[in-house]
ROSE-4610 file (N, C-alpha, C; in Angstrom, 1 decimal, always signed):
// ROSE-4610
residu = [M/M/M/K/K/K/I/I/I/R/R/R/E/E/E/I/I/I/F/F/F/R/R/R/Q/Q/Q/N/N/N/L/L/L/R/R/R/Y/Y/Y/Y/Y/Y/R/R/R/K/K/K/K/K/K/C/C/C/G/G/G/L/L/L/T/T/T/Q/Q/Q/E/E/E/A/A/A/L/L/L/S/S/S/E/E/E/R/R/R/I/I/I/G/G/G/L/L/L/N/N/N/P/P/P/K/K/K/Y/Y/Y/I/I/I/T/T/T/N/N/N/I/I/I/E/E/E/A/A/A/Q/Q/Q/S/S/S/K/K/K/F/F/F/P/P/P/S/S/S/A/A/A/E/E/E/T/T/T/I/I/I/D/D/D/A/A/A/I/I/I/A/A/A/E/E/E/A/A/A/L/L/L/N/N/N/I/I/I/K/K/K/S/S/S/S/S/S/Q/Q/Q/L/L/L/F/F/F/V/V/V/E/E/E/Q/Q/Q/G/G/G/C/C/C/P/P/P/V/V/V/N/N/N/V/V/V/V/V/V/Q/Q/Q/F/F/F/D/D/D/K/K/K/D/D/D/I/I/I/F/F/F/M/M/M/E/E/E/S/S/S/L/L/L/V/V/V/A/A/A/G/G/G/I/I/I/S/S/S/S/S/S/E/E/E/L/L/L/K/K/K/A/A/A/E/E/E/V/V/V/V/V/V/K/K/K/Y/Y/Y/F/F/F/D/D/D/K/K/K/I/I/I/F/F/F]
num = [1/1/1/2/2/2/3/3/3/4/4/4/5/5/5/6/6/6/7/7/7/8/8/8/9/9/9/10/10/10/11/11/11/12/12/12/13/13/13/14/14/14/15/15/15/16/16/16/17/17/17/18/18/18/19/19/19/20/20/20/21/21/21/22/22/22/23/23/23/24/24/24/25/25/25/26/26/26/27/27/27/28/28/28/29/29/29/30/30/30/31/31/31/32/32/32/33/33/33/34/34/34/35/35/35/36/36/36/37/37/37/38/38/38/39/39/39/40/40/40/41/41/41/42/42/42/43/43/43/44/44/44/45/45/45/46/46/46/47/47/47/48/48/48/49/49/49/50/50/50/51/51/51/52/52/52/53/53/53/54/54/54/55/55/55/56/56/56/57/57/57/58/58/58/59/59/59/60/60/60/61/61/61/62/62/62/63/63/63/64/64/64/65/65/65/66/66/66/67/67/67/68/68/68/69/69/69/70/70/70/71/71/71/72/72/72/73/73/73/74/74/74/75/75/75/76/76/76/77/77/77/78/78/78/79/79/79/80/80/80/81/81/81/82/82/82/83/83/83/84/84/84/85/85/85/86/86/86/87/87/87/88/88/88/89/89/89/90/90/90/91/91/91/92/92/92/93/93/93/94/94/94/95/95/95/96/96/96/97/97/97/98/98/98/99/99/99/100/100/100/101/101/101/102/102/102/103/103/103/104/104/104/105/105/105/106/106/106/107/107/107]
x = [+2.2/+1.9/+3.6/+3.8/+5.0/+5.0/+6.0/+6.1/+5.7/+5.9/+5.7/+4.2/+3.9/+2.2/+1.3/+1.8/+1.3/+1.2/+2.3/+2.4/+1.4/+1.5/+0.4/-0.9/-1.3/-2.8/-3.1/-2.1/-2.4/-2.5/-1.6/-1.5/-2.8/-3.4/-4.7/-5.8/-5.6/-6.8/-6.9/-5.8/-5.3/-5.8/-5.4/-5.5/-7.2/-7.8/-9.3/-10.1/-9.6/-10.2/-10.1/-9.1/-8.9/-9.5/-10.3/-11.0/-10.2/-8.9/-7.8/-7.8/-7.6/-7.3/-5.6/-5.3/-3.7/-3.2/-3.7/-3.4/-3.0/-4.3/-4.3/-3.2/-3.0/-2.1/-0.6/-0.4/+0.9/+1.3/+0.2/+0.2/+0.5/-0.3/+0.0/+1.4/+2.2/+3.4/+4.7/+4.1/+4.8/+5.7/+4.9/+5.7/+4.8/+5.2/+4.6/+3.1/+2.2/+1.0/+0.6/+1.4/+1.2/+2.1/+2.8/+3.7/+3.0/+2.0/+1.1/+0.6/+0.2/-0.5/+0.3/+2.0/+3.1/+3.3/+3.0/+3.5/+2.1/+1.1/+0.0/-0.2/+0.3/+0.4/+1.9/+2.6/+3.7/+5.0/+5.2/+6.1/+7.2/+6.8/+7.9/+7.6/+8.6/+8.4/+9.3/+8.6/+9.2/+10.5/+11.0/+12.3/+11.5/+12.3/+11.9/+11.6/+12.1/+11.4/+10.2/+10.0/+8.5/+7.7/+8.0/+7.0/+6.6/+7.4/+7.3/+6.4/+6.7/+5.6/+4.5/+4.0/+2.8/+2.1/+2.4/+1.9/+1.9/+2.6/+2.3/+0.7/+1.0/-0.1/-1.7/-1.4/-2.5/-2.9/-2.2/-2.5/-2.0/-1.4/-1.1/+0.5/+0.9/+2.2/+2.8/+3.9/+4.7/+4.6/+4.6/+4.6/+3.3/+2.2/+0.9/+0.7/+1.6/+1.8/+2.5/+2.8/+3.4/+2.8/+1.7/+1.2/+0.3/+0.8/+0.1/-1.2/-1.3/-2.4/-3.4/-4.6/-5.7/-5.4/-4.6/-4.1/-5.5/-6.0/-7.3/-7.2/-7.4/-7.5/-8.5/-9.7/-11.0/-11.1/-11.1/-11.1/-12.6/-13.5/-15.0/-15.4/-14.3/-14.7/-15.7/-16.3/-17.3/-16.4/-16.5/-15.7/-16.9/-17.0/-17.9/-17.9/-16.8/-16.3/-17.0/-16.2/-16.6/-18.2/-19.0/-20.1/-20.9/-20.6/-21.0/-21.1/-20.0/-19.6/-20.7/-20.6/-21.5/-22.9/-23.4/-24.8/-25.1/-24.3/-24.6/-24.6/-23.6/-23.6/-24.8/-25.5/-26.5/-27.8/-27.8/-29.1/-29.0/-27.8/-27.7/-28.2/-27.6/-28.0/-29.6/-30.2/-31.5/-32.3/-32.1/-32.5/-32.4/-31.5/-31.3/-32.4/-32.4/-33.4/-35.0/-35.2/-36.3/-36.6/-35.6/-35.7/-36.0/-35.3/-35.6/-36.9/-37.3/-38.8/-39.9/-39.4/-40.5/-40.5/-39.5/-39.3/-39.7/-39.7/-40.1/-41.7/-42.5/-43.9/-44.4/-43.5/-44.1/-43.8/-42.8/-42.6/-42.7]
y = [+14.0/+15.5/+15.8/+17.0/+17.3/+18.0/+17.9/+18.3/+19.6/+20.5/+21.8/+22.3/+21.3/+21.3/+20.9/+19.7/+19.0/+20.0/+20.6/+21.6/+22.7/+23.5/+24.4/+24.0/+22.9/+22.5/+22.4/+21.6/+21.4/+22.7/+23.5/+25.0/+25.7/+25.7/+26.3/+25.6/+24.3/+23.4/+23.9/+23.8/+23.7/+25.3/+26.1/+27.4/+27.9/+27.2/+27.6/+26.8/+25.6/+24.8/+25.5/+26.5/+27.3/+28.6/+29.0/+30.0/+31.4/+31.1/+32.1/+32.7/+33.9/+34.4/+34.4/+34.6/+34.6/+35.5/+36.5/+38.0/+37.5/+36.9/+36.8/+35.6/+34.6/+33.6/+34.2/+35.2/+35.7/+36.6/+37.4/+38.0/+37.1/+36.0/+34.9/+34.5/+34.5/+33.8/+35.0/+36.5/+37.3/+37.7/+37.6/+37.7/+38.7/+39.2/+40.0/+39.8/+40.6/+40.3/+39.5/+39.8/+38.9/+37.7/+37.3/+36.1/+34.9/+34.5/+33.4/+33.5/+34.6/+35.0/+34.4/+34.7/+34.4/+32.8/+32.3/+30.9/+30.4/+30.5/+29.9/+30.1/+31.4/+31.5/+31.2/+30.3/+29.8/+30.3/+31.7/+32.4/+32.5/+31.9/+31.5/+30.2/+29.9/+28.4/+28.7/+28.4/+28.7/+27.9/+28.6/+28.0/+26.9/+26.1/+24.9/+25.8/+26.8/+27.4/+28.0/+28.7/+29.1/+28.2/+27.1/+25.8/+25.4/+25.4/+25.0/+26.0/+27.2/+28.4/+28.3/+28.1/+27.9/+26.8/+25.5/+24.5/+24.6/+25.4/+25.6/+26.6/+27.5/+28.6/+28.0/+26.9/+26.0/+24.7/+24.6/+23.5/+22.3/+21.9/+20.8/+20.3/+19.1/+19.0/+19.3/+19.8/+20.2/+19.1/+18.0/+16.7/+16.6/+17.3/+17.1/+18.1/+18.8/+19.8/+19.2/+17.9/+17.3/+15.9/+15.7/+14.2/+14.3/+13.4/+13.5/+12.7/+11.5/+10.7/+11.5/+11.4/+12.3/+14.0/+14.4/+15.8/+16.5/+17.5/+18.0/+19.0/+18.3/+19.3/+20.1/+19.7/+20.5/+20.8/+22.2/+22.8/+22.6/+22.3/+22.4/+21.2/+20.1/+18.9/+19.0/+18.1/+18.0/+17.6/+18.5/+18.2/+18.2/+16.8/+16.4/+17.3/+17.2/+17.9/+19.3/+20.1/+21.6/+21.8/+20.7/+21.0/+20.8/+19.7/+19.4/+20.5/+21.2/+22.2/+23.1/+24.1/+24.8/+24.5/+23.5/+23.2/+23.2/+22.6/+22.5/+24.0/+25.0/+26.2/+27.1/+26.8/+27.4/+26.7/+25.6/+25.2/+25.7/+25.6/+26.1/+27.5/+28.5/+29.9/+30.0/+29.0/+29.3/+28.7/+27.7/+27.1/+27.8/+28.4/+29.6/+30.8/+31.1/+32.3/+31.9/+30.6/+30.0/+30.0/+29.6/+29.2/+30.7/+31.4/+32.9/+33.5/+33.4/+34.0/+32.8/+31.9/+31.0/+31.5/+31.8/+32.3/+33.7/+34.5/+36.0/+35.8/+34.9/+34.8/+34.2/+33.3/+33.1/+33.9/+34.5/+35.5/+36.8]
z = [-7.9/-7.4/-6.6/-7.1/-6.7/-5.0/-4.3/-2.9/-2.7/-3.5/-3.2/-3.5/-4.3/-4.7/-3.8/-2.9/-1.9/-0.8/-0.4/+0.6/+0.6/-0.7/-1.1/-0.7/-1.4/-1.3/+0.4/+1.1/+2.4/+3.1/+3.0/+3.6/+3.6/+2.3/+2.0/+2.7/+2.6/+3.2/+4.9/+5.6/+7.1/+7.3/+6.6/+7.0/+6.9/+5.9/+5.7/+6.7/+7.1/+8.1/+9.4/+9.6/+11.1/+10.8/+9.8/+9.5/+9.4/+8.7/+8.7/+7.4/+7.2/+5.8/+5.6/+4.4/+4.3/+4.9/+5.2/+5.7/+7.4/+7.8/+9.3/+9.6/+8.8/+9.4/+9.1/+8.3/+8.1/+9.5/+9.6/+11.1/+12.2/+12.4/+13.2/+13.4/+12.6/+12.5/+12.1/+12.1/+12.5/+11.0/+10.0/+8.8/+7.9/+6.5/+6.1/+5.6/+6.0/+5.6/+4.2/+3.2/+1.8/+1.8/+2.9/+2.9/+2.3/+3.0/+2.8/+1.3/+1.1/-0.4/-1.5/-1.1/-2.1/-2.0/-0.9/-0.8/-1.7/-1.4/-2.1/-3.7/-4.1/-5.3/-6.2/-5.3/-5.7/-6.2/-6.0/-6.1/-4.8/-3.7/-2.4/-1.9/-1.5/-0.6/+0.6/+1.8/+3.4/+3.7/+4.7/+5.1/+6.3/+6.7/+7.8/+8.9/+9.4/+10.6/+10.2/+9.1/+8.8/+8.8/+8.1/+8.1/+9.4/+10.3/+11.6/+12.4/+12.0/+12.7/+12.3/+11.0/+10.3/+10.9/+10.9/+11.5/+13.0/+13.6/+15.0/+15.0/+14.2/+13.9/+13.9/+12.9/+12.3/+13.3/+14.6/+15.4/+14.7/+13.8/+13.1/+13.3/+13.1/+13.0/+11.7/+11.6/+10.4/+9.3/+9.6/+8.6/+7.9/+8.4/+8.0/+6.6/+6.5/+5.6/+4.1/+4.4/+3.3/+3.1/+3.5/+3.1/+2.1/+1.1/-0.2/-0.4/+0.5/+0.7/+1.3/+0.5/+1.1/+1.1/+0.2/+0.0/-0.6/+0.4/+0.1/-1.2/-2.4/-3.4/-3.8/-3.2/-3.1/-1.6/-1.3/+0.1/+0.4/-0.5/-0.1/+0.5/+0.6/+1.0/+2.1/+2.6/+3.9/+4.9/+6.1/+7.3/+8.5/+8.8/+9.8/+11.3/+11.8/+13.1/+13.1/+12.0/+11.7/+11.6/+10.8/+10.6/+12.2/+12.6/+14.0/+14.8/+15.2/+16.0/+15.6/+14.5/+14.1/+14.2/+14.0/+14.1/+15.6/+16.4/+17.9/+18.7/+17.9/+18.5/+18.0/+16.9/+16.3/+17.3/+17.4/+18.0/+19.4/+20.4/+21.6/+21.7/+20.6/+20.9/+20.5/+19.8/+19.4/+20.9/+21.2/+22.4/+23.6/+23.8/+24.9/+24.5/+23.3/+23.2/+23.4/+23.1/+23.4/+24.7/+25.7/+26.8/+27.7/+27.1/+27.9/+27.5/+26.3/+26.1/+26.7/+27.0/+28.0/+29.2/+30.0/+31.3/+31.2/+30.4/+30.3/+30.3/+29.8/+29.6/+31.0/+31.5/+32.9/+34.3/+34.1/+35.1/+34.9]
């Protein structure tokens, strides 16, 4: 796989992992709202400074955007950490609601 395609796939993966739209990431790095769209659509390739800004916005090292081994071709892959965080958050809010109901009945 060519380096630009590896970059694009990794960019898409990490952007989605952070829960950002293309426009939101563009705004976060202070560029035109369609900039990330153009990169992912293969019509543009960013400068080194922009790559560093993208990595910082995604809270990753710039080099992670170029790693082919394990390059996430399919962004729908299972991510245990994200799943566990959302599960715990859901359980916590449900548990809190149940505790509130319980105390409302008692008092």
